[in-house]
C-alpha positions as CSV (number, residue, x, y, z in Angstrom):
1,M,136.9,80.0,56.7
2,D,139.2,77.9,58.7
3,P,137.1,75.2,60.6
4,I,139.2,75.8,63.7
5,R,138.7,79.5,63.6
6,E,135.0,79.1,62.9
7,S,134.6,76.8,65.9
8,L,136.5,79.3,68.2
9,L,134.4,82.2,67.1
10,K,131.1,80.3,67.4
11,V,129.0,81.2,70.4
12,S,128.8,78.2,72.7
13,H,125.6,76.7,74.0
14,Q,126.6,77.7,77.6
15,A,127.2,81.3,76.5
16,K,123.7,81.4,75.0
17,L,122.2,80.0,78.2
18,E,124.1,82.6,80.2
19,R,122.9,85.4,78.0
20,R,119.3,84.2,78.3
21,G,119.7,84.0,82.0
22,R,121.0,87.6,82.2
23,I,118.1,88.8,80.1
24,I,115.5,87.0,82.2
25,G,117.1,88.2,85.4
26,L,117.2,91.8,84.1
27,F,113.6,91.6,83.1
28,C,112.5,90.3,86.5
29,I,114.5,93.0,88.3
30,S,113.1,95.7,86.1
31,L,109.6,94.3,86.7
32,I,110.1,94.4,90.5
33,V,111.4,98.0,90.3
34,I,108.5,99.1,88.1
35,V,105.9,97.5,90.5
36,V,107.5,99.1,93.6
37,A,107.7,102.5,91.8
38,A,104.0,102.1,90.8
39,I,103.0,101.3,94.4
40,F,104.9,104.3,95.6
41,Y,103.4,106.6,93.0
42,F,99.8,105.3,93.6
43,V,99.9,105.6,97.4
44,A,101.7,109.0,97.3
45,S,99.3,110.5,94.7
46,R,96.3,109.4,96.7
47,G,97.8,110.3,100.0
48,L,98.9,113.8,99.0
49,A,95.5,114.6,97.4
50,T,94.3,115.3,101.0
51,F,96.7,118.3,101.1
52,Y,96.8,119.7,97.5
53,H,93.2,118.8,96.5
54,D,91.2,119.0,99.7
55,K,93.4,121.8,101.1
56,I,94.0,120.1,104.4
57,N,96.9,121.6,106.4
58,L,99.7,119.1,106.9
59,W,100.5,120.2,110.4
60,D,96.8,120.0,111.4
61,F,96.6,116.6,110.0
62,L,99.5,115.3,112.0
63,T,98.8,117.1,115.3
64,K,95.0,117.3,115.7
65,Q,93.2,114.7,117.7
66,A,89.7,114.7,116.2
67,W,89.2,112.0,113.5
68,N,85.9,112.1,111.7
69,P,86.4,113.1,108.0
70,G,82.7,113.4,107.3
71,T,82.2,116.2,109.8
72,K,83.8,119.6,110.4
73,D,85.2,121.2,113.6
74,S,84.2,124.6,115.1
75,H,86.3,126.4,112.6
76,G,84.7,124.8,109.6
77,N,87.6,122.5,108.8
78,P,87.2,118.7,108.2
79,A,88.1,116.7,111.4
80,V,91.0,114.7,110.0
81,G,93.5,114.7,112.9
82,A,95.6,111.6,112.6
83,L,97.5,112.1,115.9
84,P,95.6,109.4,117.9
85,M,96.4,106.7,115.3
86,I,100.0,107.7,114.9
87,V,100.5,107.7,118.7
88,G,98.7,104.3,119.0
89,S,100.8,102.7,116.3
90,F,104.1,103.9,117.9
91,L,103.0,102.9,121.4
92,V,102.0,99.3,120.6
93,T,105.2,98.9,118.4
94,I,107.6,100.3,121.0
95,F,106.0,98.4,123.9
96,A,105.9,95.2,122.0
97,A,109.6,95.6,121.1
98,I,110.5,96.3,124.7
99,V,108.7,93.2,125.9
100,A,109.9,90.9,123.2
101,T,113.6,91.9,123.1
102,P,114.6,90.3,126.4
103,F,112.7,87.1,125.7
104,A,114.1,86.9,122.1
105,I,117.7,87.5,123.1
106,G,117.5,85.1,126.1
107,A,116.1,82.4,123.9
108,A,118.8,83.1,121.3
109,I,121.5,82.9,123.9
110,F,120.1,79.6,125.2
111,M,120.0,78.2,121.7
112,T,123.5,79.2,120.7
113,E,125.6,79.5,123.8
114,I,124.1,77.5,126.7
115,S,122.5,74.4,125.2
116,P,122.7,74.5,121.5
117,R,121.5,70.9,120.9
118,R,118.5,71.0,123.3
119,G,117.7,74.6,122.4
120,M,117.6,73.8,118.7
121,Q,115.5,70.7,119.3
122,I,112.9,72.5,121.5
123,L,112.9,76.2,120.8
124,K,113.5,76.3,117.1
125,P,110.4,74.2,116.2
126,V,108.3,76.4,118.6
127,T,109.5,79.6,116.9
128,E,108.9,78.2,113.5
129,L,105.4,77.2,114.5
130,L,104.6,80.7,115.8
131,V,105.7,82.1,112.5
132,G,103.2,80.0,110.6
133,I,100.2,80.9,112.7
134,P,97.9,83.4,110.8
135,S,97.3,86.8,112.2
136,V,93.6,86.2,112.6
137,V,94.4,83.3,115.0
138,Y,96.5,85.6,117.2
139,G,93.8,88.2,117.1
140,F,91.1,85.7,118.1
141,I,93.2,84.4,121.0
142,G,93.8,87.9,122.1
143,L,90.1,88.7,121.9
144,T,89.1,85.6,123.9
145,V,92.0,85.3,126.3
146,V,94.1,88.5,126.6
147,V,91.2,91.0,126.6
148,P,89.2,89.2,129.4
149,V,92.3,88.8,131.6
150,I,93.1,92.5,131.3
151,R,89.5,93.4,131.9
152,Q,89.5,91.3,135.1
153,L,92.9,92.6,136.4
154,F,92.7,96.3,135.4
155,G,89.1,97.0,134.8
156,G,87.6,98.7,131.9
157,T,86.7,97.0,128.6
158,G,90.1,95.2,128.3
159,F,90.7,96.6,124.9
160,G,93.6,99.0,124.4
161,I,97.3,99.5,124.0
162,L,98.1,96.8,126.6
163,A,96.1,94.1,124.8
164,G,97.6,95.1,121.4
165,T,101.1,95.0,123.0
166,M,100.6,91.5,124.3
167,V,99.4,90.2,120.9
168,L,102.2,91.9,119.0
169,F,104.7,90.7,121.5
170,V,103.9,87.1,120.6
171,M,103.7,87.8,116.9
172,I,107.2,89.4,116.6
173,L,108.9,87.1,119.1
174,P,109.8,84.4,116.6
175,T,111.1,87.0,114.0
176,V,113.4,88.7,116.6
177,T,114.5,85.4,118.0
178,S,115.5,83.8,114.7
179,M,117.4,86.9,113.6
180,S,119.1,87.1,117.0
181,V,120.2,83.5,116.7
182,D,121.7,84.3,113.3
183,A,123.5,87.4,114.8
184,L,125.0,85.3,117.7
185,Q,126.0,82.5,115.4
186,A,127.9,85.0,113.2
187,V,130.3,85.9,116.0
188,P,133.6,84.2,115.2
189,R,134.4,81.2,117.4
190,Y,137.8,82.4,118.2
191,Y,136.3,85.4,120.1
192,R,134.9,82.9,122.6
193,E,138.0,80.8,122.7
194,A,140.2,83.9,123.3
195,S,138.0,85.1,126.1
196,L,137.9,81.7,127.8
197,A,141.7,81.4,127.4
198,L,142.1,84.7,129.3
199,G,140.2,83.3,132.3
200,A,136.7,84.7,131.6
201,T,133.7,82.6,132.7
202,R,131.1,81.5,130.2
203,W,128.7,84.2,131.3
204,Q,131.4,86.9,131.1
205,T,132.2,85.7,127.6
206,I,128.6,85.8,126.6
207,Y,127.9,89.2,128.1
208,K,131.2,91.1,127.4
209,V,132.3,89.4,124.1
210,V,129.5,87.7,122.3
211,L,126.6,90.1,122.9
212,R,128.8,93.2,122.2
213,S,130.1,91.7,119.0
214,A,126.6,90.8,117.9
215,T,125.1,94.2,118.8
216,P,124.5,95.4,115.2
217,G,122.8,92.1,114.3
218,L,120.7,92.2,117.5
219,L,119.6,95.8,116.8
220,T,118.7,94.8,113.3
221,A,116.5,92.0,114.7
222,V,114.7,94.4,117.0
223,V,114.1,97.1,114.3
224,F,112.9,94.3,111.9
225,G,110.5,93.2,114.6
226,M,109.3,96.8,115.1
227,A,108.7,97.1,111.4
228,R,106.7,93.9,111.5
229,A,104.6,95.2,114.4
230,F,104.0,98.6,113.0
231,G,102.4,97.2,109.9
232,E,100.2,94.6,111.5
233,A,96.5,95.2,111.0
234,L,94.1,92.4,111.7
235,A,95.3,91.1,115.0
236,V,95.7,94.5,116.5
237,Q,92.3,95.6,115.2
238,M,90.6,92.8,117.1
239,V,92.0,93.8,120.5
240,I,92.8,97.5,120.6
241,G,89.3,98.9,120.6
242,N,89.4,100.9,117.4
243,A,88.5,104.2,119.1
244,A,90.0,107.1,117.3
245,L,91.0,108.7,120.6
246,L,94.3,109.7,122.1
247,P,95.0,106.9,124.6
248,H,95.1,108.2,128.2
249,N,96.4,104.9,129.6
250,L,97.3,101.4,128.5
251,V,93.8,99.9,129.1
252,S,91.7,102.6,127.4
253,P,90.4,101.8,123.8
254,A,92.7,103.2,121.1
255,S,93.5,102.7,117.4
256,T,96.3,102.4,115.0
257,L,96.9,103.5,111.5
258,T,96.3,100.0,110.2
259,S,93.1,99.4,112.2
260,I,91.5,102.6,111.0
261,L,92.6,101.8,107.4
262,T,91.1,98.3,107.4
263,M,87.8,99.4,108.9
264,G,87.3,102.5,106.7
265,I,88.8,101.9,103.3
266,G,86.0,99.8,102.0
267,N,83.3,102.2,103.2
268,T,84.4,105.3,101.4
269,I,84.1,106.6,97.8
270,M,87.3,106.9,95.8
271,G,88.3,110.5,95.4
272,S,86.3,111.8,98.4
273,L,87.9,113.5,101.4
274,E,87.2,110.5,103.6
275,N,89.0,108.2,101.1
276,N,91.9,110.6,100.5
277,A,92.5,110.9,104.3
278,L,92.7,107.1,104.6
279,W,95.3,107.1,101.8
280,S,97.2,109.7,103.7
281,L,97.4,107.3,106.6
282,A,98.6,104.6,104.2
283,L,101.3,107.0,103.0
284,I,102.5,107.5,106.6
285,L,102.7,103.7,106.9
286,L,104.7,103.5,103.7
287,L,107.1,106.2,104.8
288,M,107.6,104.5,108.2
289,S,108.4,101.2,106.5
290,L,111.0,103.1,104.5
291,V,112.4,104.6,107.8
292,F,112.6,101.1,109.3
293,N,114.4,99.7,106.2
294,L,116.9,102.6,106.2
295,L,117.6,102.0,109.9
296,I,118.2,98.3,109.2
297,R,120.6,99.2,106.4
298,L,122.4,101.8,108.5
299,I,122.8,99.4,111.4
300,G,124.0,96.7,109.1
301,R,126.5,99.0,107.4
302,K,128.0,100.1,110.8
303,G,128.2,96.5,111.9
304,A,130.1,95.6,108.7
305,M,132.5,98.6,109.2
306,K,133.3,97.3,112.7
């Protein structure tokens, strides 16, 4: 064979490396997909066993208020009403997002529009420090500081939705702030220049141009923070009271899906009704994480279309 033809047809070293890289990348992606699918299958199979094996009515599970899987109600049905935990999880998540959003957007505006240099020098290290603090530290501070303050101001035990909201507010604040900064920085500079050239003040430019252009990114930051808050377990467990009761006010002991899971999953027998009911709570958490992810993708897609 012609040496020139042979050299042209020979696979180069770079091509071999590229092929190996593709194979390794495909293997890693496949492994991730398999692991995620296995997690979904395991949680779903355990969670659905409450309904097809233990014959618990789905509507009763989602709407009844009594949670004590080891006992039965007056009708002879197991007391597995998950409504108090579902309501508690949504309340602390929504309230934490409501409290954190103004602070996060305000800090992001200061860091990007008002004083970028000083804001980045002061606020950015603070937010990065808050991200690195373990959940148990937040919970311990909430237990020793937030709960006594609430007890002194509002009475009661101090445990409840309000204490959980305050702890989650601090926990999700750096996440929402950093993502809000990215959303504001993504607004093209010529938007600001055009607004200022038309005679708008800096605040008018921020309010009517920058914030409106960054709305999809800001909404994504808020939803991401809510997803972070909804799945938090240890810190909330330490301050919410862990009472499987429907909360009547913000300072009465309550519980969340994660708090009941972390307390009970190690004290039940695999395959029992008590264990299956806890896996059903885990399935609700998994489905809610999917909902939050779908919301983030939907908001991001609408922002890209705009």
